[in-house]
N, C-alpha and C positions, 0 to 999 in steps of 0.2 A: 304705057299700057301694053308693052311688048309681052311681058310674062302673062298678063291676063288674056291677051289674044291667043297666046300659045296654048293656054289651058282650054280655050274654046276649040282650037284646032284639034286637040287630043280628044275632046268629047265628041267632036264631029266624026273623027276617025272611028271611035268605038261605036257610035250610033249607026255607022254605015254597015256594021256587021249585022247580018240578018237575025242573029239571036237577040239583039238588043233594040230592034226596030220599034218595039212597043214600050220602050222605057218612058217614064213620065215623072214629073215632079223632081227633076234632077237638082242636086245640091252641090255647089262648088265650095271647097275649103282650101284656102291658101294661107300658109304660115310663113311670114316674112321673119327670118331669123335675125339679121343685123338690126341693131338699134338705129333709128333715124331721128334726126332733129327736125320735127315738123309739128305744127299744131293739128290736133285730131280733127278739128273742123275743116281744115284744108283737105285732109284725107277724105273726109265725108263728101266734100264737094267734088273731088276727083273721082270718087266711086260713082257719084251721081252722073258726072259727065261721061264716064265709061259706059254706064247703062244707057244713057241717051244716045251715045254713038253706036253701040252694039245691040240695042234693044231688040230689033227684029231678029237678029241672029240668036240671041239668048232665048227669045220666044220660040223660034224654030227648033232649037235644041231642047226645049221644054225645061229650061232652068228657071225655077221659081224662087230659089233661095241661094244665098251665098254667105260665106262666113270668112272673114279675114282676121287673122291674129297678127298683131304687130307690137314690137317694142318701140316705144316712142319717148322722146324728150321734147317738151314744148319749147325749151331754149337749151342752148349748149350747157348751161349750168344747172338746169333743173334735173331732178332725179328721173331715172328710167322707170317707165310704167308699162305694164302689159295692157293693151287695148284690144277689144274684140269689136268688130263691126259686123252686125247682122243685117243682111239685106233681104227684103221680102217683097215680091211683086206677084202675088198669086193671081190678081185680076188682070195683070198685064197693062193696067192703066195708071196705077199709082205706085210709087216707090216708097217703101218704109225702110229707113235706115236707123238702126239703134246702135248706140255706142256704149260699151261697158268697160270698166276697168276692174282689175283684180289686184288686190294687195296681198302680199305674202304674210302669213301668220308667223311671227318670229318664234313662237313656241313649237309649232309643228313643222315649219318650213313649207307648208302647203298653202 
């Protein structure tokens, strides 16, 4: 959780600037470039643990949403897939984590 805690540190620094004191509904986006071999459900659990650990700090920084983009393989031999994890906690009490995958269109490359 080092990189995630670092992103919170940066947000804290920017919010200490008086021009941004009233910022609200912050959204964090993290793009992990290297492909990792891990089950997406384990990532989901780790995200949940991070939120439980840093929840008060996230609420203080008014972070209501986060988006993580990752390239994952469920096993070393499985194909690489792009996964998006959308995290939402607008109420501050319940955490919604949605996982999406995106498959490349062989005709357009998109």
